[in-house]
KOLDO-792423 format. One record per atom (N, C-alpha, C): x, y, z; atom name. Coordinates in nm, 4 decimals. Example, Ala and Ser with C-alpha at 12.3 -4.5 7.8 and 13.67 -1.06 7.14 Angstrom:
KOLDO-792423
<r px="1.3190" py="-0.5690" pz="0.7800" atom="N"/>
<r px="1.2300" py="-0.4500" pz="0.7800" atom="CA"/>
<r px="1.3200" py="-0.3300" pz="0.7800" atom="C"/>
<r px="1.2850" py="-0.2250" pz="0.7080" atom="N"/>
<r px="1.3670" py="-0.1060" pz="0.7140" atom="CA"/>
<r px="1.2900" py="0.0030" pz="0.7870" atom="C"/>
//
This chain:
KOLDO-792423
<r px="0.1834" py="6.4728" pz="-12.8281" atom="N"/>
<r px="0.1342" py="6.4278" pz="-12.6999" atom="CA"/>
<r px="0.2327" py="6.3291" pz="-12.6387" atom="C"/>
<r px="0.2613" py="6.3469" pz="-12.5125" atom="N"/>
<r px="0.3536" py="6.2587" pz="-12.4418" atom="CA"/>
<r px="0.2805" py="6.1334" pz="-12.3950" atom="C"/>
<r px="0.3375" py="6.0174" pz="-12.4240" atom="N"/>
<r px="0.2788" py="5.8915" pz="-12.3796" atom="CA"/>
<r px="0.3194" py="5.8640" pz="-12.2355" atom="C"/>
<r px="0.2285" py="5.8037" pz="-12.1623" atom="N"/>
<r px="0.2567" py="5.7666" pz="-12.0243" atom="CA"/>
<r px="0.3572" py="5.6520" pz="-12.0205" atom="C"/>
<r px="0.4247" py="5.6390" pz="-11.9071" atom="N"/>
<r px="0.5178" py="5.5296" pz="-11.8850" atom="CA"/>
<r px="0.4672" py="5.4469" pz="-11.7677" atom="C"/>
<r px="0.5192" py="5.3263" pz="-11.7537" atom="N"/>
<r px="0.4821" py="5.2402" pz="-11.6406" atom="CA"/>
<r px="0.5127" py="5.3145" pz="-11.5107" atom="C"/>
<r px="0.4157" py="5.3183" pz="-11.4215" atom="N"/>
<r px="0.4318" py="5.3860" pz="-11.2929" atom="CA"/>
<r px="0.3723" py="5.5254" pz="-11.2882" atom="C"/>
<r px="0.3407" py="5.5841" pz="-11.4039" atom="N"/>
<r px="0.2761" py="5.7160" pz="-11.4063" atom="CA"/>
<r px="0.1333" py="5.7045" pz="-11.3548" atom="C"/>
<r px="0.0854" py="5.8132" pz="-11.2940" atom="N"/>
<r px="-0.0558" py="5.8223" pz="-11.2565" atom="CA"/>
<r px="-0.1240" py="5.9036" pz="-11.3650" atom="C"/>
<r px="-0.2333" py="5.8494" pz="-11.4193" atom="N"/>
<r px="-0.3060" py="5.9199" pz="-11.5247" atom="CA"/>
<r px="-0.4503" py="5.9437" pz="-11.4821" atom="C"/>
<r px="-0.5124" py="6.0420" pz="-11.5485" atom="N"/>
<r px="-0.6542" py="6.0709" pz="-11.5261" atom="CA"/>
<r px="-0.7256" py="6.0580" pz="-11.6595" atom="C"/>
<r px="-0.8458" py="6.0024" pz="-11.6561" atom="N"/>
<r px="-0.9223" py="5.9793" pz="-11.7779" atom="CA"/>
<r px="-1.0693" py="5.9705" pz="-11.7430" atom="C"/>
<r px="-1.1539" py="5.9774" pz="-11.8432" atom="N"/>
<r px="-1.2978" py="5.9519" pz="-11.8330" atom="CA"/>
<r px="-1.3615" py="6.0064" pz="-11.7044" atom="C"/>
<r px="-1.3915" py="6.1333" pz="-11.7025" atom="N"/>
<r px="-1.4639" py="6.1970" pz="-11.5917" atom="CA"/>
<r px="-1.3936" py="6.1876" pz="-11.4570" atom="C"/>
<r px="-1.2611" py="6.1980" pz="-11.4558" atom="N"/>
<r px="-1.1886" py="6.2068" pz="-11.3300" atom="CA"/>
<r px="-1.1377" py="6.0771" pz="-11.2718" atom="C"/>
<r px="-1.1565" py="5.9647" pz="-11.3398" atom="N"/>
<r px="-1.0996" py="5.8397" pz="-11.2896" atom="CA"/>
<r px="-0.9478" py="5.8482" pz="-11.2973" atom="C"/>
<r px="-0.8800" py="5.7880" pz="-11.1988" atom="N"/>
<r px="-0.7347" py="5.7887" pz="-11.1970" atom="CA"/>
<r px="-0.6823" py="5.6490" pz="-11.1731" atom="C"/>
<r px="-0.5607" py="5.6250" pz="-11.2208" atom="N"/>
<r px="-0.4987" py="5.4951" pz="-11.2008" atom="CA"/>
<r px="-0.3511" py="5.4994" pz="-11.2327" atom="C"/>
<r px="-0.2835" py="5.3902" pz="-11.1984" atom="N"/>
<r px="-0.1401" py="5.3770" pz="-11.2227" atom="CA"/>
<r px="-0.1193" py="5.2907" pz="-11.3465" atom="C"/>
<r px="-0.0356" py="5.3387" pz="-11.4369" atom="N"/>
<r px="-0.0067" py="5.2654" pz="-11.5601" atom="CA"/>
<r px="0.0758" py="5.1413" pz="-11.5267" atom="C"/>
<r px="0.0259" py="5.0247" pz="-11.5694" atom="N"/>
<r px="0.0967" py="4.8983" pz="-11.5471" atom="CA"/>
<r px="0.1684" py="4.8499" pz="-11.6719" atom="C"/>
<r px="0.1123" py="4.8805" pz="-11.7902" atom="N"/>
<r px="0.1732" py="4.8363" pz="-11.9150" atom="CA"/>
<r px="0.1416" py="4.9371" pz="-12.0243" atom="C"/>
<r px="0.2392" py="4.9619" pz="-12.1089" atom="N"/>
<r px="0.2217" py="5.0534" pz="-12.2218" atom="CA"/>
<r px="0.2204" py="4.9707" pz="-12.3503" atom="C"/>
<r px="0.1127" py="4.9829" pz="-12.4256" atom="N"/>
<r px="0.0997" py="4.9171" pz="-12.5555" atom="CA"/>
<r px="0.1162" py="5.0216" pz="-12.6656" atom="C"/>
<r px="0.1100" py="4.9789" pz="-12.7893" atom="N"/>
<r px="0.1288" py="5.0711" pz="-12.9012" atom="CA"/>
<r px="0.0246" py="5.1827" pz="-12.9033" atom="C"/>
<r px="-0.1023" py="5.1478" pz="-12.8806" atom="N"/>
<r px="-0.2102" py="5.2461" pz="-12.8894" atom="CA"/>
<r px="-0.2799" py="5.2749" pz="-12.7572" atom="C"/>
<r px="-0.2382" py="5.2083" pz="-12.6507" atom="N"/>
<r px="-0.3102" py="5.2226" pz="-12.5242" atom="CA"/>
<r px="-0.2221" py="5.1865" pz="-12.4056" atom="C"/>
<r px="-0.2769" py="5.2084" pz="-12.2862" atom="N"/>
<r px="-0.2113" py="5.1682" pz="-12.1624" atom="CA"/>
<r px="-0.3083" py="5.0836" pz="-12.0808" atom="C"/>
<r px="-0.2543" py="4.9942" pz="-11.9999" atom="N"/>
<r px="-0.3345" py="4.9183" pz="-11.9049" atom="CA"/>
<r px="-0.3142" py="4.9844" pz="-11.7688" atom="C"/>
<r px="-0.4266" py="5.0161" pz="-11.7030" atom="N"/>
<r px="-0.4242" py="5.0986" pz="-11.5826" atom="CA"/>
<r px="-0.4825" py="5.0229" pz="-11.4636" atom="C"/>
<r px="-0.4140" py="5.0317" pz="-11.3492" atom="N"/>
<r px="-0.4630" py="4.9741" pz="-11.2237" atom="CA"/>
<r px="-0.5472" py="5.0802" pz="-11.1536" atom="C"/>
<r px="-0.6768" py="5.0547" pz="-11.1385" atom="N"/>
<r px="-0.7693" py="5.1527" pz="-11.0812" atom="CA"/>
<r px="-0.7745" py="5.1487" pz="-10.9284" atom="C"/>
<r px="-0.7113" py="5.0504" pz="-10.8658" atom="N"/>
<r px="-0.7159" py="5.0408" pz="-10.7190" atom="CA"/>
<r px="-0.6400" py="5.1559" pz="-10.6532" atom="C"/>
<r px="-0.5726" py="5.2380" pz="-10.7316" atom="N"/>
<r px="-0.5032" py="5.3576" pz="-10.6824" atom="CA"/>
<r px="-0.6014" py="5.4563" pz="-10.6185" atom="C"/>
<r px="-0.7242" py="5.4608" pz="-10.6690" atom="N"/>
<r px="-0.8238" py="5.5562" pz="-10.6187" atom="CA"/>
<r px="-0.8768" py="5.5113" pz="-10.4831" atom="C"/>
<r px="-0.8918" py="5.6072" pz="-10.3928" atom="N"/>
<r px="-0.9431" py="5.5760" pz="-10.2587" atom="CA"/>
<r px="-1.0846" py="5.5201" pz="-10.2643" atom="C"/>
<r px="-1.1672" py="5.5696" pz="-10.3550" atom="N"/>
<r px="-1.3069" py="5.5259" pz="-10.3639" atom="CA"/>
<r px="-1.3272" py="5.4142" pz="-10.4658" atom="C"/>
<r px="-1.2217" py="5.3407" pz="-10.4964" atom="N"/>
<r px="-1.2275" py="5.2335" pz="-10.5962" atom="CA"/>
<r px="-1.3397" py="5.1341" pz="-10.5664" atom="C"/>
<r px="-1.3500" py="5.0867" pz="-10.4436" atom="N"/>
<r px="-1.4514" py="4.9861" pz="-10.4078" atom="CA"/>
<r px="-1.5928" py="5.0440" pz="-10.4187" atom="C"/>
<r px="-1.6104" py="5.1698" pz="-10.3852" atom="N"/>
<r px="-1.7422" py="5.2332" pz="-10.3926" atom="CA"/>
<r px="-1.7929" py="5.2429" pz="-10.5363" atom="C"/>
<r px="-1.7029" py="5.2566" pz="-10.6309" atom="N"/>
<r px="-1.7397" py="5.2737" pz="-10.7711" atom="CA"/>
<r px="-1.7727" py="5.1417" pz="-10.8406" atom="C"/>
<r px="-1.7401" py="5.0302" pz="-10.7763" atom="N"/>
<r px="-1.7677" py="4.8971" pz="-10.8305" atom="CA"/>
<r px="-1.7128" py="4.8800" pz="-10.9729" atom="C"/>
<r px="-1.5855" py="4.9135" pz="-10.9887" atom="N"/>
<r px="-1.5174" py="4.9013" pz="-11.1174" atom="CA"/>
<r px="-1.4311" py="4.7759" pz="-11.1197" atom="C"/>
<r px="-1.3941" py="4.7337" pz="-11.2390" atom="N"/>
<r px="-1.2953" py="4.6274" pz="-11.2535" atom="CA"/>
<r px="-1.1618" py="4.6802" pz="-11.1996" atom="C"/>
<r px="-1.0720" py="4.5892" pz="-11.1651" atom="N"/>
<r px="-0.9431" py="4.6305" pz="-11.1084" atom="CA"/>
<r px="-0.8550" py="4.7012" pz="-11.2115" atom="C"/>
<r px="-0.8634" py="4.6573" pz="-11.3373" atom="N"/>
<r px="-0.7814" py="4.7161" pz="-11.4435" atom="CA"/>
<r px="-0.8697" py="4.7539" pz="-11.5621" atom="C"/>
<r px="-0.8175" py="4.8486" pz="-11.6406" atom="N"/>
<r px="-0.8870" py="4.8869" pz="-11.7634" atom="CA"/>
<r px="-0.7852" py="4.9297" pz="-11.8672" atom="C"/>
<r px="-0.8294" py="4.9397" pz="-11.9913" atom="N"/>
<r px="-0.7447" py="4.9825" pz="-12.1028" atom="CA"/>
<r px="-0.7891" py="5.1221" pz="-12.1450" atom="C"/>
<r px="-0.6912" py="5.2115" pz="-12.1631" atom="N"/>
<r px="-0.7209" py="5.3492" pz="-12.2025" atom="CA"/>
<r px="-0.6333" py="5.3862" pz="-12.3222" atom="C"/>
<r px="-0.6961" py="5.4370" pz="-12.4267" atom="N"/>
<r px="-0.6244" py="5.4822" pz="-12.5455" atom="CA"/>
<r px="-0.5363" py="5.6019" pz="-12.5103" atom="C"/>
<r px="-0.4221" py="5.6137" pz="-12.5774" atom="N"/>
<r px="-0.3299" py="5.7249" pz="-12.5504" atom="CA"/>
<r px="-0.3954" py="5.8618" pz="-12.5703" atom="C"/>
<r px="-0.4960" py="5.8701" pz="-12.6561" atom="N"/>
<r px="-0.5634" py="5.9975" pz="-12.6824" atom="CA"/>
<r px="-0.6564" py="6.0396" pz="-12.5689" atom="C"/>
<r px="-0.6881" py="5.9469" pz="-12.4769" atom="N"/>
<r px="-0.7962" py="5.9700" pz="-12.3811" atom="CA"/>
<r px="-0.7526" py="5.9870" pz="-12.2368" atom="C"/>
<r px="-0.6282" py="6.0229" pz="-12.2122" atom="N"/>
<r px="-0.5850" py="6.0459" pz="-12.0742" atom="CA"/>
<r px="-0.4878" py="6.1617" pz="-12.0668" atom="C"/>
<r px="-0.4648" py="6.2084" pz="-11.9446" atom="N"/>
<r px="-0.3575" py="6.3045" pz="-11.9215" atom="CA"/>
<r px="-0.2767" py="6.2552" pz="-11.8025" atom="C"/>
<r px="-0.1467" py="6.2819" pz="-11.8069" atom="N"/>
<r px="-0.0571" py="6.2373" pz="-11.7010" atom="CA"/>
<r px="-0.0696" py="6.3332" pz="-11.5830" atom="C"/>
<r px="-0.1008" py="6.2772" pz="-11.4659" atom="N"/>
<r px="-0.1159" py="6.3569" pz="-11.3441" atom="CA"/>
<r px="0.0158" py="6.3638" pz="-11.2679" atom="C"/>
<r px="0.0844" py="6.2497" pz="-11.2598" atom="N"/>
<r px="0.2108" py="6.2446" pz="-11.1856" atom="CA"/>
<r px="0.3060" py="6.1474" pz="-11.2546" atom="C"/>
<r px="0.4295" py="6.1927" pz="-11.2739" atom="N"/>
<r px="0.5332" py="6.1073" pz="-11.3313" atom="CA"/>
<r px="0.5725" py="6.0018" pz="-11.2293" atom="C"/>
<r px="0.6224" py="5.8892" pz="-11.2770" atom="N"/>
<r px="0.6676" py="5.7838" pz="-11.1865" atom="CA"/>
<r px="0.7847" py="5.8331" pz="-11.1036" atom="C"/>
<r px="0.7950" py="5.7822" pz="-10.9829" atom="N"/>
<r px="0.9081" py="5.8177" pz="-10.8977" atom="CA"/>
<r px="1.0118" py="5.7076" pz="-10.9070" atom="C"/>
<r px="1.1350" py="5.7452" pz="-10.9071" atom="N"/>
<r px="1.2450" py="5.6492" pz="-10.9231" atom="CA"/>
<r px="1.2673" py="5.5682" pz="-10.7992" atom="C"/>
//
C-alpha cells in the first residue's frame, strides 16, 4: 500500500476527504476544511487517519 504524502488529497470513513498535513509512522494528520460542506458536518478542523484506512484521491501538485 502506498502511503500518502503531505499535500495529497485522501478519502476515508464514508467519503470524507481532506488534505494531508503531516505523515507519521502509522497515520496521517488531515485538514478537513478541504471539503465544501465542512461547516455543515460540524467536524473538527483536523483529524488523524491510520494508513490502513484511507485511499489517495489526488497526488500533491508541485
